[in-house]
N, C-alpha and C positions, 0 to 999 in steps of 0.2 A: 422176357417179352420179345416176341419175334420181331425181325427187322421191319416187316410191314406195319406192324402195330406202332412201333417207335416212330415211323415216318408219319403215320396217321395222327399220333399224339402231337407231333411237332406241327403238322399242318392245321389241325382242328383247334388246338389250344393256343398256339403261339402265332400261327399264320405268318403274315408278312413281317412281323416284329421279332422273329426268332433270332435274327442276327444281333439284337441288342445284348444277347447273352455272351457274345464273344469278348475275349480279353483284348485290351489295347495292343496295337501292333508295336513290336519292339524296335524294329528298324523302320522309321517312318519317313526317311528322306524322300523317297519317290512318292509316297502317299502325300506328304506335305506339299510337294511341288504341284502335283495334279490337283490337290484340294484347293490351293491358293489360286490357281489359274481358273478353276471352275467357279469359285466364288466370285471372282472378278467378272467373268463372262455372264454369269446369271444376274449380277447387279447391273452391268452396263447394257447387255443385250435384251434382258427380259424384265428389267426394272423390278427386281424382286428383293424383298427383305429376307435374307437367308438365315436360317437356323444353322450356323456353321458347325456346331458340335455334332448335331444329328447328321448332317451331310457328310462329315468326316467319318462318322461311324458306318454310314451306308457304304461309302467308298472302301473302307477297310474290310468290308465283307464282300468285296468284288468277286471273289472266287466262288461265291455261292449264288443261288438263284434269287436275286433280289428285285426282279422286274416289278412284281406286285407292290413291293414296299416303297420303292423310290421313283418309279417311272410312270405310275398311273396318273392320269390327268386329274383324277379326283383328289388325290393327296396334294398335288400342286395347286389345284384350284382352291381348295378349302384353306390352304395355307397354315395348317396346324402343325406340320412336321418339317418338311424340307424347306419351305419358304412361303412367303405371302406376297401376292402380286400387288404392286403399287398402282392401282387404278382407282381413281376417285371421280374423274370426269364422266359425264353421261355417255359420251361417245365411246369411251374406252370400256364401258361396263357391259357392252353387248357380248353375247355368248361366243360369237365368232371370233372376236378379238381375243377373248380369254383363251379360247381353244388354240389359237395360233401361237400365243405366248407359251401355253402349256406344252404344246408340241415342240417348240424350240427348246424349252427347258429340258424336256425329256430327252431330246436329241443330244444336248450338251452333256447331260449326265451319263447317257449311254456311251458316248465317246470317251468320257473320262473312265468309265468302268472298263471299257474295252482296252484302254491303255494299260490299266492296272492288271488285266487279265494276263498280259504278256509277261508280267513279273514272275519271279520265282515264288515258291511257297512262302507265305507270310508267317513269321514267328510271332507268337502272341504271349502276352502276360497271362499268368494263371488267373482263374476266377474262383471266388468262394460263394457258394450258394447258401443263403440263409432262408430256409424254407418255412413257410407260414405254419405256425403251430396250431392255429385255430382250425385248420382243415387238414390235420396231420393224417387222418385216415385215408386221404386220397392224394396227398402230396409227398409225404415223407418217404413212403415205400416205393415210389416210382423211380426207375433208373434214369433220371434226367441225363446223366453222364453219357448214355448210350443213344440218345436221339441223334440223328445224322449230323446236325450242325455242331454238336459238342463232342462227338466221338473221338476226334483228334485234338480236342482242347484239354488242357490241364485243368481239372475241376476238383475242388474241395468242398466239403460241407461243414457248416458250423451252426450251432443252435441259435446264436445271436451275434450281433455286432460287438457287444461287450466282451463275449468270449474270445473273439479274435484278438482284441487288445490285451486281454488277460494272458493269452499264450505268448504273444510277442514280448510283452513286458517281463514275463517270467523268464523267457529265454535270455533276454538281455541281463537280468539279474544273475543268472547262472554264469554267464560269460564274465561278468564283473567279479564274482566271487572266485572264479577260476583264474583271474588275472589274465584273461585273454581279451582280444579285441572283439567288441560286440558287433555281430553282423545284423543286417536288417531282418533276417529271418533265422530260425533255428538251424543248427548243423548237427549231423550225426555221422559217425563212422560205422558203416554196415558190418565191419569186421568185429566191432565191439558188441557182440550179440550173445543172447542167451536163448536157447530153444527148449520148448516143451513139446515133445513129439510122441504122439500116440499114447498118452498116459492111461487110457482105458484098456490098451492092449489088444484091441480087436481091429485095428487098421494096419494090418501087417504090410499091405502094399505100400502105403504111405511111409511107414517106417523104413522099409527096404529102399525106397526112393531117396530118402533124405539122410538117413543116419550117417552113413559113411561119408557123404558129401559134407555134412556139417562138421564132422571130425576133421576132414581134410582142410577145412577153413579155420580150424582151431577154435570153433565156437564152443562156449560152455553150454551145458544143458543136460536134460534128461530124456531118455527114450524108453517107452514101455513101462515106466513106473510113475507112481503118483508122488509128487513133491509135497512137502509141507507148505502151508500158507506163508510161514516165515521165510522159507527158501525163495518162494516166488516174489515176495515183497522185497527182499534183499536184492534179487536179480533185477527187478524193475528199477530200483534206485541206483544200482551200480553199473548198469550197462546203457548203451545208446539205443539198442534195438532188442525187442522181445518178439520171438517167433512162436506161434502156437498153431500146431497142426493136430487137431483132434476133434471131438464132437462138440458142437455148440460153441460158446464163447469162452469156455474155460472158467465160467463163473462158479462152477462146482468146486474148483480148486482155490480160488481167491474171490471173495464176494465183492460186490459193488462197493459196499461201505468200506471194506479194507482197502480197496484200490483208491477210493476218493480220499482216504486218510494219509496217502503217501505225500511226502514233501517234494519228491522228485520222481518223474516217471519216464520211462523210455518210450521211443517210438514203437508202435505195436503193429504186428501183422497177425490177425486172427482169421485163420482159414477154415473154421468150422461152420456148419450150417446155421444160417440166420444169426450169425455173430454180430451183425451190424444192424439188426432190426430193432425198432423202438416199440416199447409196449405202451398202449394207451392207458391213461389214468383219469378218465372222465374229464372234468374241467381243469385238471392239472396238466402240466407239460409232460410229454412222453418221456420215458426213461429207457435206458439201455446201457449195456456194459461198455459199448464203444464210447458213449458220452462220459462214462465214469473215468475212463482213461484220459479223456481230454480234460476233465475237471481236475484230474490229479497232475496235470501239466504235460501230458504226452503231446508232442508237437504234431504228430500225425498218427492216425489209426486206420489201417486198411482192414475192412471187415465186409461180410456178405449180407446182402439184404434178405435173402431167402435161402431155401435149402438147395444144395449143390451136390453133384456127384464127385466122389473123391478123386478119381483119376484126372478129370478135367480141372478141378481146382488145384490139384498138385502141379499140373502143367503151368497154370497161371502163376502160382507161388514161386515156382522155380524160375520162370521167365523174368519175374520182377526182381528176384534176388540176384540172378545172373547179371541183369542190366545194372543194378546198383554196384555190384562188385566190379564190373567192367569200367563203369564210370569212375570208380575209386582208383583203379589202376591207371586210367588215362588222364588223371588230373595233372595239369601242367600250369605254369605261370600264365596268367590271363593277360592278353595283349591290351584289353580295354583298361584293366587296372594299372598296368605299367605306363600306358599312355597318359592316364590321368595324373600319376605320380610325376611324370616328366613335366607336364604342363604346370602343375602347382609348384614344382621346384623352380621352374623358370620365372614364376610370379612371386617367389618368396621375397619378402621385404624385411630387412633387419629391424628389430625394435630399437627404441631410443636407449641410450646408455643409462643404466641405473633403474630402468623400468622393469617390473616383473610382469611377464605376460604369459597368458595360457599358450599351450602348444598350438601351433598353427595347423590349418587344415593340411598343408603339405607334409608336415611331420607326421600327422595322423595317417595319411595315406601311405607315406613311406613305411611306417611301422606295420601297416596292414599288409603291404607288399612283402615285407620281410617275414612277417608271420605266415604269409601264404606259402613261402618256400618251405616251411616246415610242416604245415597242415594241408597245404594246397587247397584251401577253402576260398571260394569266390562266389560273389553274388550274381555273376554273369553266366554261370553254368547251369545245366538242367537240374531241376529239383526232383525229389523222389516221386511225386505224383505224375510227372511227365512220362514216366515209363509205364504207368498202369494202363493207359489206353492201348499201347502197342501190345502189352501182355495179354489183353483180352483175345486178341487174334490167335493166340497159341491154343486156345480151347477148341476142342472138336465141335462144341456147341457155343459159339461165341456170344450168342444172345441169351440162351437159356441159362448157361453157366458163367460165361464171360462177362455179362452185364451185371451180375450179382455183386462183385466187389466194388466198394466205393471208398473214397478217402475222406475221413473226418479229420479236421485240423487245418493247418496253414502250410503254405509252401515251405519245404524243409530241404536244405542243401546237404550235399555229401562232402565229407572231408576225410583227411587222413590224420589220425592221431600220431604223435611222435613215438609213443611207446608200443605201437602195434605194427 
């Protein structure tokens, strides 16, 4: 989808409400200060009942063009979104009076927005899109991740809210079985990878691009040959990451039913044409191989919505993998985690004599910090999907090819395993 059309889609379908798709701000100190002052000013100077949550969301999108969304007099006057004017007396119900109050409110909001414009770039929480299945023919196949307001946002897709809970709960169960500290989201080591490269034998350029590099990383896998279904199933169960560079989704080597029957499934990168597209099934929900991996427990699956050219998608795949490996190398102790441990240690209270108590939060945090020294895993670091948006720009055709890859799944962190 060309850049012009993605902009038109954003304007015509979402209009002034496009900023509601953005994730919450991670560092909200300055935003909270500005928001609190603005709420007080609107209540005292404009006599408005404020929708504080929506107003904070609007301010959080200050770097984008939100004039139409929050500053128009119509929104302020109708009171459905930003706030409602407290005018009940006859003399205050005149249009001139309302216009004056609306103008003042617009000015106050504009000043707050300008104050936030001077701040550095805002880091945001990732978002998960649950796209409507009833209109899948016009929603599921659209590259929402590439509309202007989401192009720098970390975005995942999931078929339902229940599937999100399923993946997170399954990840925690695996952590418990492995006797490791459960994280809020899944964790993978990108060096614990298995690759299936050019199994059809006719993508010689792709094989030349990746084969030696994969071997240098000590990845396990196959290049130029077709594996058995048993080999692939075993690889998916025993590794953290599965890389497929070939035609389609690889379903010809391991079927959807075989994938869904797995008890454990690696994070997956499917760089074939239309590997992430969903097939329509009349009144039934759409199906696709990418969703089969998710149903098998894969925390994240990166796949293509439509057909792509091999050289461009190779550039994208290499950019993503390089970014993950660099992040793995750069893992260090997290200052936020260490600070929390110190704060809880300072608050620790000894239990009464003879009482059996569960481990305190401080001991849990201490153990997490200690385990972080061996795995270097942390919930404050970038997750795998955060590198996908940047990798799109490595494509020669960043919209025709770069917009095709999307992430199915949930935010998934990068860690270092002890034995790798």
